[in-house]
Structure formats: C-alpha cells, structure tokens
C-alpha positions in Angstrom: 64.0 -40.7 -54.4 62.0 -43.5 -55.9 64.9 -44.4 -58.2 67.3 -44.4 -55.2 64.9 -46.6 -53.3 65.0 -49.2 -56.1 68.8 -49.1 -56.2 69.2 -49.8 -52.5 68.9 -53.6 -52.8 71.6 -53.6 -55.5 73.9 -51.4 -53.4 73.4 -53.6 -50.4 74.2 -56.8 -52.3 77.3 -55.1 -53.9 78.5 -54.1 -50.5 78.1 -57.6 -49.1 80.1 -59.0 -52.0 83.1 -56.7 -51.5 86.1 -58.1 -49.6 86.5 -56.3 -46.3 87.6 -56.6 -42.7 85.3 -59.4 -41.8 82.7 -57.2 -40.1 79.8 -58.8 -42.0 77.6 -61.1 -39.8 78.9 -64.7 -40.0 75.4 -65.9 -40.9 75.5 -64.0 -44.2 77.0 -65.6 -47.4 77.6 -64.1 -50.8 74.5 -65.9 -52.1 72.2 -64.5 -49.4 68.8 -63.8 -51.0 67.1 -60.6 -50.0 63.5 -59.6 -50.7 63.3 -57.1 -53.5 60.4 -55.0 -52.4 56.7 -54.5 -53.1 54.7 -53.2 -56.0 54.4 -49.4 -56.2 50.9 -47.8 -56.1 49.5 -46.9 -59.5 48.6 -43.4 -60.6 46.1 -41.8 -58.2 46.5 -44.7 -55.7 47.8 -44.4 -52.2 51.0 -46.5 -51.5 50.1 -49.6 -49.4 53.5 -49.8 -47.6 57.2 -49.0 -47.8 58.7 -49.8 -51.2 61.4 -52.0 -49.8 61.5 -54.7 -47.2 65.0 -54.5 -45.7 64.4 -57.1 -43.0 63.6 -60.4 -44.9 66.4 -62.6 -46.2 67.0 -66.3 -46.7 70.5 -68.0 -46.4 69.4 -71.5 -45.5 69.7 -73.5 -48.8 72.4 -76.2 -48.4 72.5 -75.8 -44.6 71.7 -78.9 -42.6 70.3 -79.3 -39.0 67.0 -79.6 -37.4 64.7 -76.6 -38.2 63.0 -74.3 -35.6 61.2 -71.0 -35.8 61.1 -68.1 -33.4 58.3 -65.5 -33.9 58.7 -62.2 -32.2 55.4 -60.3 -32.1 57.1 -57.1 -30.7 59.6 -56.9 -33.6 57.2 -58.4 -36.1 59.8 -60.8 -37.3 60.2 -64.6 -37.7 63.7 -66.1 -37.4 64.4 -69.5 -39.0 67.1 -71.7 -37.5 68.8 -74.9 -38.7 70.6 -76.8 -36.0 70.6 -73.6 -33.9 72.1 -71.5 -36.7 70.2 -68.5 -37.9 69.6 -68.9 -41.7 66.7 -66.6 -42.4 64.5 -63.8 -41.1 61.1 -62.7 -42.4 59.1 -59.5 -41.8 55.6 -60.3 -40.5 52.1 -59.1 -40.1 50.5 -60.5 -37.0 47.2 -60.3 -35.1 45.5 -57.0 -34.7 43.8 -55.7 -31.6 41.1 -58.2 -30.6 42.7 -61.0 -32.6 46.1 -61.3 -30.9 48.4 -64.0 -32.2 48.9 -66.6 -29.4 52.2 -66.8 -27.6 53.9 -70.0 -26.3 55.7 -73.1 -27.6 54.1 -75.0 -30.4 54.9 -77.4 -33.3 53.9 -77.4 -36.9 50.6 -79.4 -37.0 49.8 -79.2 -40.7 51.2 -77.9 -44.1 48.8 -76.9 -46.9 50.2 -75.1 -49.9 46.7 -74.1 -51.2 44.9 -73.4 -47.9 41.7 -71.3 -47.9 40.2 -69.9 -44.7 36.9 -71.4 -43.6 36.1 -68.4 -41.4 37.5 -65.2 -42.9 37.0 -63.9 -46.4 34.4 -62.1 -48.5 30.7 -62.4 -49.3 30.3 -62.2 -53.0 27.4 -62.1 -55.3 26.5 -65.7 -56.1 25.9 -64.9 -59.8 28.5 -62.3 -60.7 31.2 -62.9 -58.1 31.3 -59.2 -57.2 32.3 -58.5 -53.6 29.3 -57.5 -51.4 31.0 -57.6 -48.0 34.8 -57.6 -47.6 36.9 -59.0 -44.8 34.1 -60.8 -43.0 34.1 -63.1 -40.1 31.5 -65.9 -40.7 31.0 -66.2 -36.9 29.8 -62.6 -36.7 28.7 -61.4 -40.1 25.5 -62.8 -41.5 25.6 -63.7 -45.2 23.3 -61.4 -47.4 20.6 -63.0 -49.5 21.9 -64.0 -52.9 25.5 -64.1 -51.7 28.1 -66.9 -51.3 31.2 -67.2 -49.1 34.6 -66.7 -50.7 37.3 -67.8 -48.3 40.6 -65.8 -47.9 43.5 -67.5 -49.7 46.4 -68.4 -47.4 49.1 -69.9 -49.6 51.9 -71.9 -47.9 49.9 -72.4 -44.7 51.8 -73.8 -41.7 49.3 -74.4 -38.9 50.8 -74.5 -35.4 47.8 -74.1 -33.1 44.0 -74.2 -33.6 43.2 -72.1 -36.6 46.4 -70.1 -36.5 49.4 -70.5 -38.7 52.0 -68.8 -40.9 51.2 -68.1 -44.5 51.7 -65.8 -47.4 49.7 -62.6 -47.0 49.6 -58.8 -47.3 51.8 -56.9 -44.8 50.6 -53.3 -44.3 53.4 -52.5 -41.9 51.5 -53.1 -38.7 49.6 -56.0 -37.0 46.5 -56.5 -39.1 45.5 -60.2 -39.3 42.9 -62.2 -37.5 45.7 -63.9 -35.5 47.6 -65.7 -38.2 51.2 -64.8 -39.1 51.4 -63.2 -42.5 54.7 -63.3 -44.4 56.0 -62.1 -47.8 55.4 -64.7 -50.5 59.0 -65.6 -51.0 59.6 -66.1 -47.3 56.4 -68.1 -46.8 57.5 -70.5 -49.5 61.0 -70.8 -48.1 59.7 -71.5 -44.6 57.1 -73.9 -46.0 59.7 -75.9 -47.9 62.0 -76.2 -44.9 59.6 -77.2 -42.1 58.0 -80.5 -41.4 55.1 -81.5 -39.2 56.6 -81.4 -35.7 59.0 -78.5 -36.3 59.2 -76.4 -33.1 57.7 -72.9 -33.2 58.2 -70.4 -30.4 56.0 -67.2 -30.3 57.1 -64.5 -27.9 56.2 -60.9 -27.4 
C-alpha cells in the first residue's frame, strides 16, 4: 500500500495528460502542479498525517488578472483567483478551539517572508537552546528562570487582520493553530509570490 500511495500522484498526472472527452475541469492545464506529499514517519514513529495531499494544486503561473483569496474554514481550503478565475487551491490548518480563525472580508496588510511570532513559540534553555516548554503563549505562560523565548517560524507570512495571517506551517489534518492559516510550504510560497498588500481575502465558515 505505501508503494501504491507514492504512485498515486504520477497516475493522476498521467491521467490528466491523456487526450479524452473534455471532462477535465477547464481550470486544469497539462502543467498543473500538484503537491507531492509529506515525509513518512521514521522507524518507531507515529505518522503525523496522510502521506499524500490530494487537494493542493497551483495552475496560476502566466495567468493575468487581479488576485483574490477565499478561505473556507469548513472545508479547510484556500482558493486563489486571478481575475475571478480559479488558479489554485491549498489545504489548510486553521484555528483550533479557543483560537478560532476570524471570518469576514479583509485585505493583505503585510508580507514577510521570514516572519517569526512574537507571541507563540517555545521557551528554551538560554545556554544550551534545549526546549524547556513547547508551544507556549507568552500572554499566559510565564518564562522559567534561565530560559529565553524562541518564536515560532512563520515563513511566507501574509497578514490580513491583527496578528492573523497565512503562512507555511504543519498541517496535522485538523484545525490546530492559534488562529493563523497554515499552508503547505509550496502553496504558501505561491500565494505569497502572487499577492500584494491590498489583495482581498474572504474568510467564510
């Protein structure tokens, strides 16, 4: 089964490239890029999520038109449009219970490729860097003596309201963030490269 799972992306791409009856969605082109999957767990480790992301794809290179994004918290997907045409979809990991991602109409306020959280991260030993307390909230968790704060990395950060934005992050397969919109790295980079400050973002449930 693992070998078959690894072959699925190749089978899918081969099927899309075959001439047919025109049943393929018009948004898909032969050069559509699909996400290849996630690292498998090592020996003795529990798998962290499904081996293959069959949701995320990007088909927007060379397509013109004003960008916009629609985030669906119920489906855990983000859809990217150019001039109203769907050009990409990303799997997501959104806010967990108690940290719900906000809904409404927003615009991109800031882009930061190398963003680091000022609120969430780890407390690590100031001398060795060893993690003392993991996944902390600086507003709630007091820093132990001899520790320092190490902020969570949020590459390709696209802020759209307050401290909330889209960024590259781990997707466990269910809402697990502090409110931000986590995306696979490839998709976060594509979204980042194709938005500007002011790009509309709609978040619905």
